Each structure stands twice: as structure tokens, then as C-alpha cells.
C-alpha distance (Angstrom), angle and dihedral (degrees) to the residues before:
residue distance angle dihedral
X1 . . .
X2 3.76 . .
X3 3.83 115.8 .
X4 3.78 95.8 -116.0
X5 3.79 92.4 50.8
X6 3.77 91.8 46.1
X7 3.82 91.7 51.1
X8 3.73 90.7 52.5
X9 3.77 92.9 47.5
X10 3.83 93.5 50.6
X11 3.76 91.4 52.4
X12 3.84 91.3 63.2
X13 3.73 134.1 76.4
X14 3.71 100.9 -79.0
X15 3.82 140.4 -166.7
X16 3.75 127.4 -147.1
X17 3.78 112.6 -134.2
X18 3.85 114.1 -158.4
X19 3.80 107.9 -162.9
X20 3.80 117.4 -165.5
X21 3.72 109.5 -159.5
X22 3.80 135.1 -149.2
X23 3.74 90.2 -106.1
X24 3.86 91.8 58.8
X25 3.79 95.7 -105.5
X26 3.72 128.5 123.7
X27 3.80 131.8 -137.5
X28 3.79 129.8 -171.8
X29 3.75 127.3 -146.0
X30 3.87 137.5 -178.1
X31 3.76 122.7 -145.6
X32 3.83 138.3 152.3
X33 3.80 118.6 -78.4
X34 3.81 114.3 -114.5
X35 3.88 134.4 118.2
X36 3.70 89.7 -110.3
X37 3.77 94.0 47.7
X38 3.85 92.3 50.2
X39 3.75 93.2 48.7
X40 3.83 91.0 48.3
X41 3.73 91.7 46.2
X42 3.79 92.7 54.0
X43 3.79 92.8 49.3
X44 3.78 95.5 45.4
X45 3.70 92.3 50.6
X46 3.85 100.5 37.8
X47 3.77 97.3 91.0
X48 3.82 94.8 73.7
X49 3.84 99.6 22.3
X50 3.78 128.3 100.8
X51 3.79 90.6 177.9
X52 3.80 137.5 7.6
X53 3.78 124.1 -162.3
X54 3.80 119.3 -170.1
X55 3.76 120.7 -161.5
X56 3.77 136.8 167.1
X57 3.77 123.2 -116.7
X58 3.79 91.6 -86.3
X59 3.85 88.4 58.1
X60 3.76 93.9 -108.1
X61 3.86 116.0 152.2
X62 3.86 113.9 -107.1
X63 3.76 96.1 170.1
X64 3.71 143.6 -40.8
X65 3.78 131.7 -148.0
X66 3.76 145.4 -161.4
X67 3.73 99.4 -134.4
X68 3.86 106.2 -49.3
X69 3.88 94.8 -21.0
X70 3.74 118.9 93.8
X71 3.74 116.4 -122.7
X72 3.78 103.6 179.3
X73 3.86 136.8 5.7
X74 3.79 116.6 170.4
X75 3.84 93.2 -160.0
X76 3.77 103.0 67.3
X77 3.77 93.9 -177.0
X78 3.80 90.9 55.3
X79 3.83 90.3 44.6
X80 3.73 88.8 61.2
X81 3.73 90.9 55.4
X82 3.81 92.2 48.2
X83 3.83 91.7 47.7
X84 3.76 90.5 55.9
X85 3.69 89.2 59.8
X86 3.77 99.2 34.7
X87 3.77 103.5 50.0
X88 3.83 97.4 57.7
X89 3.82 88.1 51.7
X90 3.87 89.9 51.0
X91 3.80 91.5 49.3
X92 3.82 90.5 48.2
X93 3.75 95.4 -116.5
X94 3.82 92.5 115.4
X95 3.77 132.6 35.0
X96 3.89 119.2 -131.4
X97 3.78 113.9 -104.6
X98 3.74 115.5 -111.6
X99 3.83 94.9 -121.8
X100 3.84 124.2 -177.0
X101 3.80 107.2 -92.7
X102 3.89 125.2 -179.0
X103 3.74 125.9 -167.5
X104 3.78 115.9 -128.6
X105 3.84 88.1 -114.4
X106 3.84 88.8 58.0
X107 3.72 92.1 48.5
X108 3.81 93.7 46.7
X109 3.75 93.1 50.7
X110 3.77 90.5 50.2
X111 3.78 93.4 51.7
X112 3.75 90.3 46.5
X113 3.83 91.2 53.7
X114 3.85 92.1 43.9
X115 3.73 90.0 52.9
X116 3.85 92.4 59.0
X117 3.73 114.8 96.0
X118 3.78 114.7 -113.3
X119 3.83 109.0 -123.6
X120 3.90 129.2 -160.1
X121 3.74 117.4 -160.4
X122 3.86 120.9 -143.2
X123 3.75 121.5 -169.7
X124 3.82 127.3 -175.9
X125 3.82 139.7 170.6
X126 3.80 127.3 -172.2
X127 3.81 93.5 -131.0
X128 3.89 121.5 94.4
X129 3.84 88.8 -129.9
X130 3.72 134.9 33.8
X131 3.74 99.2 -130.5
X132 3.80 97.4 152.4
X133 3.79 100.5 43.3
X134 3.76 94.5 -108.2
X135 3.90 92.6 144.4
X136 3.74 88.8 54.5
X137 3.75 92.3 48.2
X138 3.83 91.2 50.6
X139 3.78 92.5 49.8
X140 3.78 92.6 50.9
X141 3.80 91.0 49.8
X142 3.77 93.1 49.8
X143 3.89 92.8 43.9
X144 3.82 89.1 53.0
X145 3.85 90.2 47.8
X146 3.79 91.5 49.9
X147 3.80 90.5 52.5
X148 3.87 90.2 47.1
X149 3.85 91.2 50.9
X150 3.81 94.7 43.4
X151 3.78 94.4 -116.5
X152 3.84 121.2 151.3
X153 3.81 107.9 -131.0
X154 3.78 107.2 -140.0
X155 3.83 99.6 173.9
X156 3.76 148.0 -23.0
X157 3.84 141.5 -140.7
X158 3.77 134.4 -172.1
X159 3.75 141.4 -167.8
X160 3.79 138.4 -165.9
X161 3.84 126.7 -155.2
X162 3.77 141.2 58.1
X163 3.70 121.5 -19.8
X164 3.81 93.9 -129.0
X165 3.79 89.2 68.9
X166 3.83 114.8 88.1
X167 3.80 95.6 167.8
X168 3.74 93.3 91.5
X169 3.76 130.3 140.6
X170 3.79 95.7 -132.2
X171 3.82 94.9 46.8
X172 3.86 88.8 48.2
X173 3.73 88.9 52.8
X174 3.74 91.4 50.7
X175 3.81 91.8 54.4
X176 3.79 95.1 45.0
X177 3.82 90.7 51.3
X178 3.81 89.8 49.8
X179 3.84 92.2 47.4
X180 3.78 89.3 51.0
X181 3.77 90.0 55.1
X182 3.81 96.1 -118.9
X183 3.71 99.8 127.9
X184 3.86 138.5 43.5
X185 3.68 102.4 -170.5
X186 3.86 135.3 37.1
X187 3.85 116.0 -152.6
X188 3.81 120.5 -159.1
X189 3.85 134.2 163.7
X190 3.74 93.0 -122.4
X191 3.79 137.5 -15.2
X192 3.84 92.4 -103.8
X193 3.84 87.0 63.0
X194 3.75 87.4 77.5
X195 3.79 92.7 56.5
X196 3.82 142.0 -62.2
X197 3.84 100.4 -124.4
X198 3.82 101.7 101.1
X199 3.78 97.5 -155.3
X200 3.78 92.6 48.8
X201 3.76 91.7 44.2
X202 3.87 90.6 54.2
X203 3.80 88.5 52.1
X204 3.79 90.3 50.4
X205 3.87 92.4 47.2
X206 3.78 89.0 48.9
X207 3.78 92.3 52.7
X208 3.81 91.4 49.3
X209 3.82 89.0 46.7
X210 3.85 91.6 52.7
X211 3.80 90.3 49.6
X212 3.79 90.9 51.6
X213 3.85 96.2 -116.8
X214 3.74 118.6 155.8
X215 3.83 115.9 -140.4
X216 3.78 119.2 -143.4
X217 3.90 137.4 177.9
X218 3.79 124.5 -175.7
X219 3.85 98.5 -123.2
X220 3.82 94.4 37.7
X221 3.79 105.7 34.6
X222 3.79 117.2 -155.7
X223 3.84 108.8 17.7
X224 3.83 98.6 179.4
X225 3.69 116.0 63.7
X226 3.92 131.8 159.9
X227 3.93 84.8 -93.3
X228 3.77 88.0 64.7
X229 3.72 89.7 66.8
X230 3.85 89.7 61.5
X231 3.65 91.8 51.9
X232 3.79 91.3 50.1
X233 3.80 88.4 49.9
X234 3.89 89.5 58.4
X235 3.87 103.2 33.1
X236 3.75 93.6 163.3
X237 3.79 92.7 60.1
X238 3.71 91.0 43.0
X239 3.71 93.1 50.0
X240 3.87 90.9 50.7
X241 3.88 91.9 49.2
X242 3.89 90.7 48.0
X243 3.83 90.9 53.1
X244 3.82 99.9 43.7
X245 3.83 100.6 33.2
X246 3.84 126.3 88.7
X247 3.76 117.8 -106.1
X248 3.78 116.8 -71.7
X249 3.79 116.7 -99.8
X250 3.83 118.7 -112.7
X251 3.85 106.8 -92.0
X252 3.83 97.0 30.2
X253 3.80 116.3 119.2
X254 3.72 120.0 -141.4
X255 3.83 88.0 -104.9
X256 3.82 92.4 50.0
X257 3.78 91.1 48.9
X258 3.84 92.5 49.8
X259 3.72 92.0 51.2
X260 3.80 93.7 46.2
X261 3.78 90.3 51.5
X262 3.80 88.3 51.0
X263 3.76 90.6 55.2
X264 3.79 95.8 -110.8
């Protein structure tokens, strides 16, 4: 099943179909709850089924069958609605509807992929031209880091030029993608790859924080923590600390660095 169709199906009120086969095995499927859908599922799976058990997502029995024939349905009113759809199909007067059906393996794979954070890669060099392949090296390092962290890379952007310039096409693309909600994580080589103007950098970090974007770098890990918000709330103090303090140790996030310099 295509990803878009599967996503739509899993948003609906679904039923879990447990199909017990002639070979003694069991398979599980998801499909949308409706009398017509239940009748169609039973008829579509009857050929290789000894027994079918349908439950809701809380594992409560909806009905079970012997082959295509209903054995038990606790909700008698709903049973009547299902029977109106099922009997004509059993008699050959009506064809089963080809309803969307997903295997439990498809659903689990989809949920596993959806749970992965979407990462955007941003590369930057200070030089006007990439004569030594530095951008390519940054990209490879960040791609490897994304794989290591289990992130799903959904895009990338790059810039060339001085770090004091924040009016860059690549950086603008990053902020647009973040604003559109198309990424969860921004990957950079180092914090200064975003820019070297402290005031503008604070504004940029504040914007990413408001949009819920996590900031990571390979050697430093998570750069944006809840402590970063405090630093952004007091930019004058933070700027002063950045200018007077020694360089951050590898592995310290911005928040950790800020707290350390405050004597915490």
C-alpha cells in the first residue's frame, strides 16, 4: 500500500482482522470499520481462512467466523447491519468491495518511519568558492551523523561567504522549511556555521526554538536545550559571557556552556 493511502487509513476508526490460515499460521490486517468493510474483508480473506477474528484497537471482540460464516457477534444490532452486506455477497448477488487493507507489518514499518525525526542539513564555508571540496566534506560528515543518530534526512541547503552575513539563500531556505513544519532537526558542523554575528545568531536560535527545531552538531551533540531559552531571554548577559569566556569544550551544549559560565 502506498504511504499516502496507508497514512489516511491509519487515521480512521480501524478494525484488526486476525486471519487463521489452513496452514496453522495467523496474519493480522488493519482496515476501516464499517458493515460493508467487514463483510468485504471476510469474503476477500475466506479462501485461505479457517477462522477470522475481528477486534477493535482495544482488543475487544467484534465478531468471529468459521470461514465466511459468522459465529459470534456481541453487538446484535451491528450484526444485522453486517448481515445485510454479507449475505448478498455469500449468495453471489453482490461483489465484495476492494477496501484498503494493510498488513500489521506495513503499519508497523510506517509508524517506525514516522517516529524518526526529520533532519535538514545545513553546510557553510566562509570562502566565496569551494575550491577544496569543504562543502562536500561537511555534507558527508552530517549525513553520516544523521545515520548514526537515526534521523531521516529530508533536505539540505548550503551557503558560501562571510559568517557575518545572515542574508543567505541557504539559511533563508532553512528557516522557511522550519516554518512550514517540514523538519524536526537541523544538523550543522559547528554553531558558527550559522553565522558569526552574535546578536543575529541569537535571533536565529530564538526563531528555531520557537518553531521547536532541535539543533545538533556531530562533535557537540544536542546544541539547543531548555537552558538555551534562558540565554535567549537575557541576550546581553549571554553575549557578554560569549565574548569573555574561554572556548566551549567539545560535548558541551550551548545551555551547558551558559550554565557553566554562570557558575552553576
